[in-house]
mmCIF file of the C-alpha atoms, coordinates in Angstrom:
data_MODEL
# 
_entry.id   MODEL 
# 
loop_
_atom_site.group_PDB 
_atom_site.id 
_atom_site.type_symbol 
_atom_site.label_atom_id 
_atom_site.label_alt_id 
_atom_site.label_comp_id 
_atom_site.label_asym_id 
_atom_site.label_entity_id 
_atom_site.label_seq_id 
_atom_site.pdbx_PDB_ins_code 
_atom_site.Cartn_x 
_atom_site.Cartn_y 
_atom_site.Cartn_z 
_atom_site.occupancy 
_atom_site.B_iso_or_equiv 
_atom_site.pdbx_formal_charge 
_atom_site.auth_seq_id 
_atom_site.auth_comp_id 
_atom_site.auth_asym_id 
_atom_site.auth_atom_id 
_atom_site.pdbx_PDB_model_num 
ATOM 1   C CA . MET A 1 1   ? 119.439 91.095  82.674  1.00 0.00 ? 1   MET A CA 1 
ATOM 2   C CA . THR A 1 2   ? 122.427 88.779  83.160  1.00 0.00 ? 2   THR A CA 1 
ATOM 3   C CA . HIS A 1 3   ? 125.123 88.992  85.853  1.00 0.00 ? 3   HIS A CA 1 
ATOM 4   C CA . THR A 1 4   ? 128.177 86.848  86.506  1.00 0.00 ? 4   THR A CA 1 
ATOM 5   C CA . TYR A 1 5   ? 129.037 86.119  90.158  1.00 0.00 ? 5   TYR A CA 1 
ATOM 6   C CA . GLN A 1 6   ? 131.999 84.562  91.905  1.00 0.00 ? 6   GLN A CA 1 
ATOM 7   C CA . LEU A 1 7   ? 130.839 81.346  93.579  1.00 0.00 ? 7   LEU A CA 1 
ATOM 8   C CA . THR A 1 8   ? 133.166 79.421  95.876  1.00 0.00 ? 8   THR A CA 1 
ATOM 9   C CA . GLY A 1 9   ? 132.716 76.136  97.736  1.00 0.00 ? 9   GLY A CA 1 
ATOM 10  C CA . MET A 1 10  ? 131.991 73.839  94.790  1.00 0.00 ? 10  MET A CA 1 
ATOM 11  C CA . THR A 1 11  ? 134.182 70.738  94.727  1.00 0.00 ? 11  THR A CA 1 
ATOM 12  C CA . CYS A 1 12  ? 132.479 68.416  92.220  1.00 0.00 ? 12  CYS A CA 1 
ATOM 13  C CA . SER A 1 13  ? 129.891 68.211  89.443  1.00 0.00 ? 13  SER A CA 1 
ATOM 14  C CA . SER A 1 14  ? 127.292 67.283  92.037  1.00 0.00 ? 14  SER A CA 1 
ATOM 15  C CA . CYS A 1 15  ? 127.909 70.658  93.697  1.00 0.00 ? 15  CYS A CA 1 
ATOM 16  C CA . GLU A 1 16  ? 127.346 72.386  90.367  1.00 0.00 ? 16  GLU A CA 1 
ATOM 17  C CA . ASP A 1 17  ? 123.994 70.669  89.927  1.00 0.00 ? 17  ASP A CA 1 
ATOM 18  C CA . LYS A 1 18  ? 122.950 71.409  93.498  1.00 0.00 ? 18  LYS A CA 1 
ATOM 19  C CA . VAL A 1 19  ? 123.825 75.101  93.204  1.00 0.00 ? 19  VAL A CA 1 
ATOM 20  C CA . LYS A 1 20  ? 122.170 75.420  89.798  1.00 0.00 ? 20  LYS A CA 1 
ATOM 21  C CA . LYS A 1 21  ? 118.908 73.863  91.010  1.00 0.00 ? 21  LYS A CA 1 
ATOM 22  C CA . ALA A 1 22  ? 118.864 76.013  94.164  1.00 0.00 ? 22  ALA A CA 1 
ATOM 23  C CA . LEU A 1 23  ? 119.386 79.267  92.276  1.00 0.00 ? 23  LEU A CA 1 
ATOM 24  C CA . LYS A 1 24  ? 116.790 78.404  89.620  1.00 0.00 ? 24  LYS A CA 1 
ATOM 25  C CA . LEU A 1 25  ? 114.166 78.193  92.361  1.00 0.00 ? 25  LEU A CA 1 
ATOM 26  C CA . VAL A 1 26  ? 114.700 81.852  93.285  1.00 0.00 ? 26  VAL A CA 1 
ATOM 27  C CA . GLU A 1 27  ? 111.889 84.127  92.080  1.00 0.00 ? 27  GLU A CA 1 
ATOM 28  C CA . ASN A 1 28  ? 112.605 86.108  88.870  1.00 0.00 ? 28  ASN A CA 1 
ATOM 29  C CA . ILE A 1 29  ? 115.602 83.937  87.876  1.00 0.00 ? 29  ILE A CA 1 
ATOM 30  C CA . THR A 1 30  ? 115.153 82.416  84.416  1.00 0.00 ? 30  THR A CA 1 
ATOM 31  C CA . ASN A 1 31  ? 118.490 80.720  83.722  1.00 0.00 ? 31  ASN A CA 1 
ATOM 32  C CA . VAL A 1 32  ? 121.642 79.688  85.606  1.00 0.00 ? 32  VAL A CA 1 
ATOM 33  C CA . GLU A 1 33  ? 125.020 78.517  84.286  1.00 0.00 ? 33  GLU A CA 1 
ATOM 34  C CA . VAL A 1 34  ? 127.570 77.295  86.868  1.00 0.00 ? 34  VAL A CA 1 
ATOM 35  C CA . SER A 1 35  ? 131.286 76.548  86.452  1.00 0.00 ? 35  SER A CA 1 
ATOM 36  C CA . LYS A 1 36  ? 133.267 74.746  89.161  1.00 0.00 ? 36  LYS A CA 1 
ATOM 37  C CA . GLU A 1 37  ? 136.520 75.322  87.266  1.00 0.00 ? 37  GLU A CA 1 
ATOM 38  C CA . ASN A 1 38  ? 136.051 79.101  87.091  1.00 0.00 ? 38  ASN A CA 1 
ATOM 39  C CA . ASN A 1 39  ? 134.153 79.412  90.423  1.00 0.00 ? 39  ASN A CA 1 
ATOM 40  C CA . THR A 1 40  ? 131.441 81.402  88.688  1.00 0.00 ? 40  THR A CA 1 
ATOM 41  C CA . ALA A 1 41  ? 127.684 81.487  88.279  1.00 0.00 ? 41  ALA A CA 1 
ATOM 42  C CA . THR A 1 42  ? 126.115 83.348  85.365  1.00 0.00 ? 42  THR A CA 1 
ATOM 43  C CA . ILE A 1 43  ? 122.522 84.210  86.236  1.00 0.00 ? 43  ILE A CA 1 
ATOM 44  C CA . THR A 1 44  ? 119.803 85.576  83.968  1.00 0.00 ? 44  THR A CA 1 
ATOM 45  C CA . MET A 1 45  ? 116.871 87.265  85.707  1.00 0.00 ? 45  MET A CA 1 
ATOM 46  C CA . ASP A 1 46  ? 113.692 89.121  84.775  1.00 0.00 ? 46  ASP A CA 1 
ATOM 47  C CA . LYS A 1 47  ? 114.576 91.820  87.303  1.00 0.00 ? 47  LYS A CA 1 
ATOM 48  C CA . HIS A 1 48  ? 117.482 92.248  89.667  1.00 0.00 ? 48  HIS A CA 1 
ATOM 49  C CA . VAL A 1 49  ? 117.634 89.780  92.545  1.00 0.00 ? 49  VAL A CA 1 
ATOM 50  C CA . ALA A 1 50  ? 119.474 90.943  95.669  1.00 0.00 ? 50  ALA A CA 1 
ATOM 51  C CA . LEU A 1 51  ? 122.759 89.230  96.464  1.00 0.00 ? 51  LEU A CA 1 
ATOM 52  C CA . SER A 1 52  ? 121.429 88.351  99.924  1.00 0.00 ? 52  SER A CA 1 
ATOM 53  C CA . ASP A 1 53  ? 118.512 86.451  98.331  1.00 0.00 ? 53  ASP A CA 1 
ATOM 54  C CA . LEU A 1 54  ? 120.932 84.459  96.202  1.00 0.00 ? 54  LEU A CA 1 
ATOM 55  C CA . GLN A 1 55  ? 123.069 83.614  99.234  1.00 0.00 ? 55  GLN A CA 1 
ATOM 56  C CA . ASN A 1 56  ? 120.022 82.580  101.266 1.00 0.00 ? 56  ASN A CA 1 
ATOM 57  C CA . ALA A 1 57  ? 119.070 80.114  98.541  1.00 0.00 ? 57  ALA A CA 1 
ATOM 58  C CA . LEU A 1 58  ? 122.416 78.324  98.866  1.00 0.00 ? 58  LEU A CA 1 
ATOM 59  C CA . GLU A 1 59  ? 123.902 76.115  101.539 1.00 0.00 ? 59  GLU A CA 1 
ATOM 60  C CA . SER A 1 60  ? 126.308 77.870  103.886 1.00 0.00 ? 60  SER A CA 1 
ATOM 61  C CA . LYS A 1 61  ? 129.389 76.213  102.345 1.00 0.00 ? 61  LYS A CA 1 
ATOM 62  C CA . TYR A 1 62  ? 128.729 78.041  99.073  1.00 0.00 ? 62  TYR A CA 1 
ATOM 63  C CA . GLN A 1 63  ? 129.620 81.734  99.038  1.00 0.00 ? 63  GLN A CA 1 
ATOM 64  C CA . ILE A 1 64  ? 128.451 84.033  96.255  1.00 0.00 ? 64  ILE A CA 1 
ATOM 65  C CA . SER A 1 65  ? 129.738 87.557  95.542  1.00 0.00 ? 65  SER A CA 1 
ATOM 66  C CA . THR A 1 66  ? 129.584 90.137  92.751  1.00 0.00 ? 66  THR A CA 1 
ATOM 67  C CA . ILE A 1 67  ? 132.276 90.556  90.113  1.00 0.00 ? 67  ILE A CA 1 
ATOM 68  C CA . ASN A 1 68  ? 131.395 93.159  87.488  1.00 0.00 ? 68  ASN A CA 1 
ATOM 69  C CA . HIS A 1 69  ? 128.409 95.063  88.862  1.00 0.00 ? 69  HIS A CA 1 
ATOM 70  C CA . ASN A 1 70  ? 127.631 97.347  91.787  1.00 0.00 ? 70  ASN A CA 1 
ATOM 71  C CA . GLU A 1 71  ? 124.942 95.763  93.943  1.00 0.00 ? 71  GLU A CA 1 
ATOM 72  C CA . THR A 1 72  ? 123.745 99.091  95.391  1.00 0.00 ? 72  THR A CA 1 
ATOM 73  C CA . ILE A 1 73  ? 123.284 100.637 91.940  1.00 0.00 ? 73  ILE A CA 1 
ATOM 74  C CA . GLU A 1 74  ? 121.467 97.561  90.645  1.00 0.00 ? 74  GLU A CA 1 
ATOM 75  C CA . GLN A 1 75  ? 119.120 97.471  93.634  1.00 0.00 ? 75  GLN A CA 1 
ATOM 76  C CA . THR A 1 76  ? 118.328 101.171 93.226  1.00 0.00 ? 76  THR A CA 1 
ATOM 77  C CA . ARG A 1 77  ? 117.677 100.709 89.505  1.00 0.00 ? 77  ARG A CA 1 
ATOM 78  C CA . SER A 1 78  ? 115.468 97.691  90.243  1.00 0.00 ? 78  SER A CA 1 
ATOM 79  C CA . TRP A 1 79  ? 113.489 99.647  92.876  1.00 0.00 ? 79  TRP A CA 1 
ATOM 80  C CA . LEU A 1 80  ? 112.906 102.517 90.453  1.00 0.00 ? 80  LEU A CA 1 
ATOM 81  C CA . GLU A 1 81  ? 111.786 100.133 87.695  1.00 0.00 ? 81  GLU A CA 1 
ATOM 82  C CA . THR A 1 82  ? 109.433 98.303  90.066  1.00 0.00 ? 82  THR A CA 1 
ATOM 83  C CA . TYR A 1 83  ? 107.750 101.423 91.430  1.00 0.00 ? 83  TYR A CA 1 
ATOM 84  C CA . LYS A 1 84  ? 107.926 103.529 88.259  1.00 0.00 ? 84  LYS A CA 1 
ATOM 85  C CA . PRO A 1 85  ? 104.093 103.526 87.775  1.00 0.00 ? 85  PRO A CA 1 
ATOM 86  C CA . ILE A 1 86  ? 103.421 104.873 91.292  1.00 0.00 ? 86  ILE A CA 1 
ATOM 87  C CA . LEU A 1 87  ? 106.256 107.401 91.095  1.00 0.00 ? 87  LEU A CA 1 
ATOM 88  C CA . LEU A 1 88  ? 104.923 108.734 87.768  1.00 0.00 ? 88  LEU A CA 1 
ATOM 89  C CA . ILE A 1 89  ? 101.375 108.942 89.124  1.00 0.00 ? 89  ILE A CA 1 
ATOM 90  C CA . PHE A 1 90  ? 102.506 110.914 92.176  1.00 0.00 ? 90  PHE A CA 1 
ATOM 91  C CA . PHE A 1 91  ? 104.640 113.157 89.965  1.00 0.00 ? 91  PHE A CA 1 
ATOM 92  C CA . TYR A 1 92  ? 101.755 114.007 87.616  1.00 0.00 ? 92  TYR A CA 1 
ATOM 93  C CA . ILE A 1 93  ? 99.257  114.553 90.430  1.00 0.00 ? 93  ILE A CA 1 
ATOM 94  C CA . SER A 1 94  ? 101.775 116.780 92.232  1.00 0.00 ? 94  SER A CA 1 
ATOM 95  C CA . LEU A 1 95  ? 102.479 118.659 88.986  1.00 0.00 ? 95  LEU A CA 1 
ATOM 96  C CA . VAL A 1 96  ? 98.789  119.351 88.322  1.00 0.00 ? 96  VAL A CA 1 
ATOM 97  C CA . THR A 1 97  ? 98.279  120.390 91.951  1.00 0.00 ? 97  THR A CA 1 
ATOM 98  C CA . GLY A 1 98  ? 101.235 122.758 91.737  1.00 0.00 ? 98  GLY A CA 1 
ATOM 99  C CA . LEU A 1 99  ? 100.053 124.269 88.455  1.00 0.00 ? 99  LEU A CA 1 
ATOM 100 C CA . ILE A 1 100 ? 96.624  124.978 89.951  1.00 0.00 ? 100 ILE A CA 1 
ATOM 101 C CA . GLN A 1 101 ? 98.251  126.686 92.929  1.00 0.00 ? 101 GLN A CA 1 
ATOM 102 C CA . SER A 1 102 ? 100.491 128.745 90.661  1.00 0.00 ? 102 SER A CA 1 
ATOM 103 C CA . LYS A 1 103 ? 97.379  130.653 89.526  1.00 0.00 ? 103 LYS A CA 1 
ATOM 104 C CA . ASN A 1 104 ? 96.586  131.709 93.101  1.00 0.00 ? 104 ASN A CA 1 
ATOM 105 C CA . HIS A 1 105 ? 98.058  134.824 94.684  1.00 0.00 ? 105 HIS A CA 1 
ATOM 106 C CA . HIS A 1 106 ? 99.296  132.689 97.581  1.00 0.00 ? 106 HIS A CA 1 
ATOM 107 C CA . PHE A 1 107 ? 99.782  128.964 98.224  1.00 0.00 ? 107 PHE A CA 1 
ATOM 108 C CA . ASP A 1 108 ? 96.630  127.456 99.753  1.00 0.00 ? 108 ASP A CA 1 
ATOM 109 C CA . LEU A 1 109 ? 97.689  124.296 101.587 1.00 0.00 ? 109 LEU A CA 1 
ATOM 110 C CA . MET A 1 110 ? 94.152  123.049 102.245 1.00 0.00 ? 110 MET A CA 1 
ATOM 111 C CA . GLU A 1 111 ? 93.122  123.486 98.623  1.00 0.00 ? 111 GLU A CA 1 
ATOM 112 C CA . ALA A 1 112 ? 96.343  121.857 97.401  1.00 0.00 ? 112 ALA A CA 1 
ATOM 113 C CA . MET A 1 113 ? 95.791  118.795 99.613  1.00 0.00 ? 113 MET A CA 1 
ATOM 114 C CA . ARG A 1 114 ? 92.166  118.573 98.458  1.00 0.00 ? 114 ARG A CA 1 
ATOM 115 C CA . HIS A 1 115 ? 93.178  118.622 94.796  1.00 0.00 ? 115 HIS A CA 1 
ATOM 116 C CA . PHE A 1 116 ? 95.996  116.137 95.416  1.00 0.00 ? 116 PHE A CA 1 
ATOM 117 C CA . MET A 1 117 ? 93.632  113.719 97.152  1.00 0.00 ? 117 MET A CA 1 
ATOM 118 C CA . ALA A 1 118 ? 91.058  114.132 94.379  1.00 0.00 ? 118 ALA A CA 1 
ATOM 119 C CA . GLY A 1 119 ? 93.688  113.188 91.811  1.00 0.00 ? 119 GLY A CA 1 
ATOM 120 C CA . PHE A 1 120 ? 94.956  110.318 93.950  1.00 0.00 ? 120 PHE A CA 1 
ATOM 121 C CA . PHE A 1 121 ? 91.572  108.661 94.435  1.00 0.00 ? 121 PHE A CA 1 
ATOM 122 C CA . LEU A 1 122 ? 90.390  109.240 90.859  1.00 0.00 ? 122 LEU A CA 1 
ATOM 123 C CA . VAL A 1 123 ? 93.547  107.804 89.284  1.00 0.00 ? 123 VAL A CA 1 
ATOM 124 C CA . PHE A 1 124 ? 93.851  104.850 91.650  1.00 0.00 ? 124 PHE A CA 1 
ATOM 125 C CA . SER A 1 125 ? 90.158  103.975 91.286  1.00 0.00 ? 125 SER A CA 1 
ATOM 126 C CA . PHE A 1 126 ? 90.569  104.129 87.489  1.00 0.00 ? 126 PHE A CA 1 
ATOM 127 C CA . PHE A 1 127 ? 93.214  101.401 87.530  1.00 0.00 ? 127 PHE A CA 1 
ATOM 128 C CA . LYS A 1 128 ? 91.092  99.275  89.859  1.00 0.00 ? 128 LYS A CA 1 
ATOM 129 C CA . MET A 1 129 ? 88.098  99.620  87.514  1.00 0.00 ? 129 MET A CA 1 
ATOM 130 C CA . LEU A 1 130 ? 90.131  98.287  84.571  1.00 0.00 ? 130 LEU A CA 1 
ATOM 131 C CA . ASN A 1 131 ? 89.946  94.838  86.155  1.00 0.00 ? 131 ASN A CA 1 
ATOM 132 C CA . LEU A 1 132 ? 87.558  95.066  89.088  1.00 0.00 ? 132 LEU A CA 1 
ATOM 133 C CA . LYS A 1 133 ? 87.398  91.303  89.633  1.00 0.00 ? 133 LYS A CA 1 
ATOM 134 C CA . GLY A 1 134 ? 91.198  90.999  89.562  1.00 0.00 ? 134 GLY A CA 1 
ATOM 135 C CA . PHE A 1 135 ? 91.534  93.842  92.055  1.00 0.00 ? 135 PHE A CA 1 
ATOM 136 C CA . ALA A 1 136 ? 88.960  92.339  94.443  1.00 0.00 ? 136 ALA A CA 1 
ATOM 137 C CA . GLU A 1 137 ? 90.719  88.953  94.347  1.00 0.00 ? 137 GLU A CA 1 
ATOM 138 C CA . SER A 1 138 ? 94.128  90.524  95.030  1.00 0.00 ? 138 SER A CA 1 
ATOM 139 C CA . TYR A 1 139 ? 92.745  92.819  97.729  1.00 0.00 ? 139 TYR A CA 1 
ATOM 140 C CA . MET A 1 140 ? 91.194  89.991  99.729  1.00 0.00 ? 140 MET A CA 1 
ATOM 141 C CA . MET A 1 141 ? 94.646  88.389  100.002 1.00 0.00 ? 141 MET A CA 1 
ATOM 142 C CA . TYR A 1 142 ? 95.683  90.930  102.630 1.00 0.00 ? 142 TYR A CA 1 
ATOM 143 C CA . ASP A 1 143 ? 92.924  93.415  103.524 1.00 0.00 ? 143 ASP A CA 1 
ATOM 144 C CA . VAL A 1 144 ? 91.399  92.594  106.916 1.00 0.00 ? 144 VAL A CA 1 
ATOM 145 C CA . LEU A 1 145 ? 87.839  93.498  105.871 1.00 0.00 ? 145 LEU A CA 1 
ATOM 146 C CA . ALA A 1 146 ? 87.962  92.002  102.372 1.00 0.00 ? 146 ALA A CA 1 
ATOM 147 C CA . LYS A 1 147 ? 89.103  88.681  103.863 1.00 0.00 ? 147 LYS A CA 1 
ATOM 148 C CA . LYS A 1 148 ? 85.855  88.477  105.847 1.00 0.00 ? 148 LYS A CA 1 
ATOM 149 C CA . ILE A 1 149 ? 83.605  90.195  103.307 1.00 0.00 ? 149 ILE A CA 1 
ATOM 150 C CA . PRO A 1 150 ? 84.871  89.501  99.741  1.00 0.00 ? 150 PRO A CA 1 
ATOM 151 C CA . ALA A 1 151 ? 82.395  92.009  98.292  1.00 0.00 ? 151 ALA A CA 1 
ATOM 152 C CA . TRP A 1 152 ? 84.283  94.775  100.116 1.00 0.00 ? 152 TRP A CA 1 
ATOM 153 C CA . GLY A 1 153 ? 86.942  94.706  97.388  1.00 0.00 ? 153 GLY A CA 1 
ATOM 154 C CA . TYR A 1 154 ? 84.341  95.673  94.780  1.00 0.00 ? 154 TYR A CA 1 
ATOM 155 C CA . VAL A 1 155 ? 82.805  98.311  97.056  1.00 0.00 ? 155 VAL A CA 1 
ATOM 156 C CA . TYR A 1 156 ? 86.189  99.787  97.930  1.00 0.00 ? 156 TYR A CA 1 
ATOM 157 C CA . ALA A 1 157 ? 86.956  100.691 94.306  1.00 0.00 ? 157 ALA A CA 1 
ATOM 158 C CA . PHE A 1 158 ? 83.705  102.669 94.074  1.00 0.00 ? 158 PHE A CA 1 
ATOM 159 C CA . ILE A 1 159 ? 84.381  104.316 97.442  1.00 0.00 ? 159 ILE A CA 1 
ATOM 160 C CA . GLU A 1 160 ? 87.697  105.591 96.073  1.00 0.00 ? 160 GLU A CA 1 
ATOM 161 C CA . LEU A 1 161 ? 85.905  106.915 92.988  1.00 0.00 ? 161 LEU A CA 1 
ATOM 162 C CA . GLY A 1 162 ? 83.315  108.622 95.195  1.00 0.00 ? 162 GLY A CA 1 
ATOM 163 C CA . LEU A 1 163 ? 85.985  110.166 97.405  1.00 0.00 ? 163 LEU A CA 1 
ATOM 164 C CA . GLY A 1 164 ? 87.842  111.454 94.352  1.00 0.00 ? 164 GLY A CA 1 
ATOM 165 C CA . ILE A 1 165 ? 84.700  113.172 93.059  1.00 0.00 ? 165 ILE A CA 1 
ATOM 166 C CA . ALA A 1 166 ? 83.862  114.494 96.546  1.00 0.00 ? 166 ALA A CA 1 
ATOM 167 C CA . TYR A 1 167 ? 87.304  116.092 96.936  1.00 0.00 ? 167 TYR A CA 1 
ATOM 168 C CA . LEU A 1 168 ? 87.124  117.529 93.429  1.00 0.00 ? 168 LEU A CA 1 
ATOM 169 C CA . LEU A 1 169 ? 83.738  119.152 94.124  1.00 0.00 ? 169 LEU A CA 1 
ATOM 170 C CA . ASN A 1 170 ? 84.679  120.048 97.709  1.00 0.00 ? 170 ASN A CA 1 
ATOM 171 C CA . PHE A 1 171 ? 81.583  118.208 98.884  1.00 0.00 ? 171 PHE A CA 1 
ATOM 172 C CA . ASN A 1 172 ? 80.963  118.465 102.648 1.00 0.00 ? 172 ASN A CA 1 
ATOM 173 C CA . PRO A 1 173 ? 84.640  118.376 103.741 1.00 0.00 ? 173 PRO A CA 1 
ATOM 174 C CA . LEU A 1 174 ? 83.794  117.051 107.204 1.00 0.00 ? 174 LEU A CA 1 
ATOM 175 C CA . ILE A 1 175 ? 82.038  113.945 105.847 1.00 0.00 ? 175 ILE A CA 1 
ATOM 176 C CA . THR A 1 176 ? 84.536  113.428 103.012 1.00 0.00 ? 176 THR A CA 1 
ATOM 177 C CA . ASN A 1 177 ? 87.620  113.632 105.231 1.00 0.00 ? 177 ASN A CA 1 
ATOM 178 C CA . SER A 1 178 ? 86.019  111.525 107.968 1.00 0.00 ? 178 SER A CA 1 
ATOM 179 C CA . ALA A 1 179 ? 85.208  108.805 105.432 1.00 0.00 ? 179 ALA A CA 1 
ATOM 180 C CA . THR A 1 180 ? 88.753  108.941 104.058 1.00 0.00 ? 180 THR A CA 1 
ATOM 181 C CA . PHE A 1 181 ? 90.286  108.727 107.534 1.00 0.00 ? 181 PHE A CA 1 
ATOM 182 C CA . ILE A 1 182 ? 88.174  105.693 108.475 1.00 0.00 ? 182 ILE A CA 1 
ATOM 183 C CA . VAL A 1 183 ? 88.520  103.812 105.172 1.00 0.00 ? 183 VAL A CA 1 
ATOM 184 C CA . MET A 1 184 ? 92.278  104.344 104.855 1.00 0.00 ? 184 MET A CA 1 
ATOM 185 C CA . ASN A 1 185 ? 92.899  103.316 108.466 1.00 0.00 ? 185 ASN A CA 1 
ATOM 186 C CA . ILE A 1 186 ? 91.072  100.045 107.811 1.00 0.00 ? 186 ILE A CA 1 
ATOM 187 C CA . SER A 1 187 ? 93.080  99.572  104.621 1.00 0.00 ? 187 SER A CA 1 
ATOM 188 C CA . ILE A 1 188 ? 96.476  100.210 106.202 1.00 0.00 ? 188 ILE A CA 1 
ATOM 189 C CA . ILE A 1 189 ? 96.010  97.479  108.842 1.00 0.00 ? 189 ILE A CA 1 
ATOM 190 C CA . GLY A 1 190 ? 96.299  94.676  106.296 1.00 0.00 ? 190 GLY A CA 1 
ATOM 191 C CA . VAL A 1 191 ? 99.187  96.430  104.569 1.00 0.00 ? 191 VAL A CA 1 
ATOM 192 C CA . LEU A 1 192 ? 101.138 96.755  107.826 1.00 0.00 ? 192 LEU A CA 1 
ATOM 193 C CA . GLN A 1 193 ? 100.521 93.097  108.697 1.00 0.00 ? 193 GLN A CA 1 
ATOM 194 C CA . SER A 1 194 ? 101.755 91.933  105.292 1.00 0.00 ? 194 SER A CA 1 
ATOM 195 C CA . VAL A 1 195 ? 104.882 94.097  105.303 1.00 0.00 ? 195 VAL A CA 1 
ATOM 196 C CA . LEU A 1 196 ? 105.819 93.316  108.920 1.00 0.00 ? 196 LEU A CA 1 
ATOM 197 C CA . ASN A 1 197 ? 105.314 89.586  108.298 1.00 0.00 ? 197 ASN A CA 1 
ATOM 198 C CA . LYS A 1 198 ? 107.396 89.931  105.119 1.00 0.00 ? 198 LYS A CA 1 
ATOM 199 C CA . LYS A 1 199 ? 104.725 88.335  102.959 1.00 0.00 ? 199 LYS A CA 1 
ATOM 200 C CA . LYS A 1 200 ? 105.602 88.513  99.263  1.00 0.00 ? 200 LYS A CA 1 
ATOM 201 C CA . ILE A 1 201 ? 102.209 89.303  97.786  1.00 0.00 ? 201 ILE A CA 1 
ATOM 202 C CA . GLN A 1 202 ? 100.979 91.675  95.108  1.00 0.00 ? 202 GLN A CA 1 
ATOM 203 C CA . CYS A 1 203 ? 99.814  95.120  96.165  1.00 0.00 ? 203 CYS A CA 1 
ATOM 204 C CA . ALA A 1 204 ? 96.367  95.886  94.773  1.00 0.00 ? 204 ALA A CA 1 
ATOM 205 C CA . CYS A 1 205 ? 96.722  99.681  94.990  1.00 0.00 ? 205 CYS A CA 1 
ATOM 206 C CA . LEU A 1 206 ? 96.830  99.943  91.183  1.00 0.00 ? 206 LEU A CA 1 
ATOM 207 C CA . GLY A 1 207 ? 94.423  97.069  90.676  1.00 0.00 ? 207 GLY A CA 1 
ATOM 208 C CA . ALA A 1 208 ? 95.616  94.031  88.743  1.00 0.00 ? 208 ALA A CA 1 
ATOM 209 C CA . VAL A 1 209 ? 97.217  96.109  85.974  1.00 0.00 ? 209 VAL A CA 1 
ATOM 210 C CA . PHE A 1 210 ? 100.707 96.354  87.518  1.00 0.00 ? 210 PHE A CA 1 
ATOM 211 C CA . ASN A 1 211 ? 102.520 93.664  89.474  1.00 0.00 ? 211 ASN A CA 1 
ATOM 212 C CA . LEU A 1 212 ? 103.662 95.781  92.415  1.00 0.00 ? 212 LEU A CA 1 
ATOM 213 C CA . PRO A 1 213 ? 104.954 94.092  95.573  1.00 0.00 ? 213 PRO A CA 1 
ATOM 214 C CA . MET A 1 214 ? 103.560 94.973  98.978  1.00 0.00 ? 214 MET A CA 1 
ATOM 215 C CA . SER A 1 215 ? 106.144 97.177  100.700 1.00 0.00 ? 215 SER A CA 1 
ATOM 216 C CA . THR A 1 216 ? 106.773 100.318 102.725 1.00 0.00 ? 216 THR A CA 1 
ATOM 217 C CA . VAL A 1 217 ? 105.777 102.301 99.606  1.00 0.00 ? 217 VAL A CA 1 
ATOM 218 C CA . THR A 1 218 ? 102.205 101.049 100.098 1.00 0.00 ? 218 THR A CA 1 
ATOM 219 C CA . ILE A 1 219 ? 102.326 102.094 103.757 1.00 0.00 ? 219 ILE A CA 1 
ATOM 220 C CA . ILE A 1 220 ? 103.547 105.556 102.767 1.00 0.00 ? 220 ILE A CA 1 
ATOM 221 C CA . GLU A 1 221 ? 100.784 106.135 100.196 1.00 0.00 ? 221 GLU A CA 1 
ATOM 222 C CA . ASP A 1 222 ? 98.050  105.019 102.633 1.00 0.00 ? 222 ASP A CA 1 
ATOM 223 C CA . GLY A 1 223 ? 99.653  106.946 105.486 1.00 0.00 ? 223 GLY A CA 1 
ATOM 224 C CA . LEU A 1 224 ? 99.805  110.085 103.335 1.00 0.00 ? 224 LEU A CA 1 
ATOM 225 C CA . MET A 1 225 ? 96.051  109.976 102.727 1.00 0.00 ? 225 MET A CA 1 
ATOM 226 C CA . ILE A 1 226 ? 95.399  109.398 106.445 1.00 0.00 ? 226 ILE A CA 1 
ATOM 227 C CA . MET A 1 227 ? 97.644  112.321 107.401 1.00 0.00 ? 227 MET A CA 1 
ATOM 228 C CA . MET A 1 228 ? 96.089  114.727 104.883 1.00 0.00 ? 228 MET A CA 1 
ATOM 229 C CA . SER A 1 229 ? 92.521  113.832 105.859 1.00 0.00 ? 229 SER A CA 1 
ATOM 230 C CA . LEU A 1 230 ? 93.415  114.240 109.544 1.00 0.00 ? 230 LEU A CA 1 
ATOM 231 C CA . ILE A 1 231 ? 94.994  117.657 108.956 1.00 0.00 ? 231 ILE A CA 1 
ATOM 232 C CA . MET A 1 232 ? 91.887  118.838 107.132 1.00 0.00 ? 232 MET A CA 1 
ATOM 233 C CA . LEU A 1 233 ? 89.636  117.406 109.856 1.00 0.00 ? 233 LEU A CA 1 
ATOM 234 C CA . LEU A 1 234 ? 91.558  119.309 112.506 1.00 0.00 ? 234 LEU A CA 1 
ATOM 235 C CA . THR A 1 235 ? 90.718  122.582 110.764 1.00 0.00 ? 235 THR A CA 1 
ATOM 236 C CA . PHE A 1 236 ? 87.099  122.051 111.833 1.00 0.00 ? 236 PHE A CA 1 
ATOM 237 C CA . LEU A 1 237 ? 88.037  121.907 115.534 1.00 0.00 ? 237 LEU A CA 1 
# 
């Protein structure tokens, strides 16, 4: 995509070069054309870059602003494009779960959560298995246990597969939900650290197949599994 911005503060050709070089260093920007006469910068990017990121890349005397596009709309569109794989996965798992429940005489929350978690772990483990080595290498970049024990990344993918099968077969719910609660709590620690420290690293939730950034979306998906397993554990008390 290409956007043209108003860019003020340039007074000479040296300013043009300085601004052009600074903007080209911003992630996902592929080309920059700057005009001192028109006070504009035409920027081509692989995916939308926030206006604040562009401004942060420039010296304070240069001010950049939008001209022909709505920044809020572009950011929303970019977010949807980035997280489209996860959103589709959650939609399909939710759809299948709902269709199963539609055959019951009444909505069974425990059964619905069990089927949802089965789908979640089976699908997510599938993507990890497509490139197990790539997943393990990405996972050890932020997971607290995988950093210390690199083999944990390989083991984790099979644990997810095992949990998916266990939920599908309704195997010993106490053990299955306890394992989920423990494993996901360990997993979410590294995610929280990365997001809070604003580290721009790839999330390994879908293995190495999709280039998804670590964000609050990752926290939500891990937190959802923790919450569901806890709810089902509490039914045994």
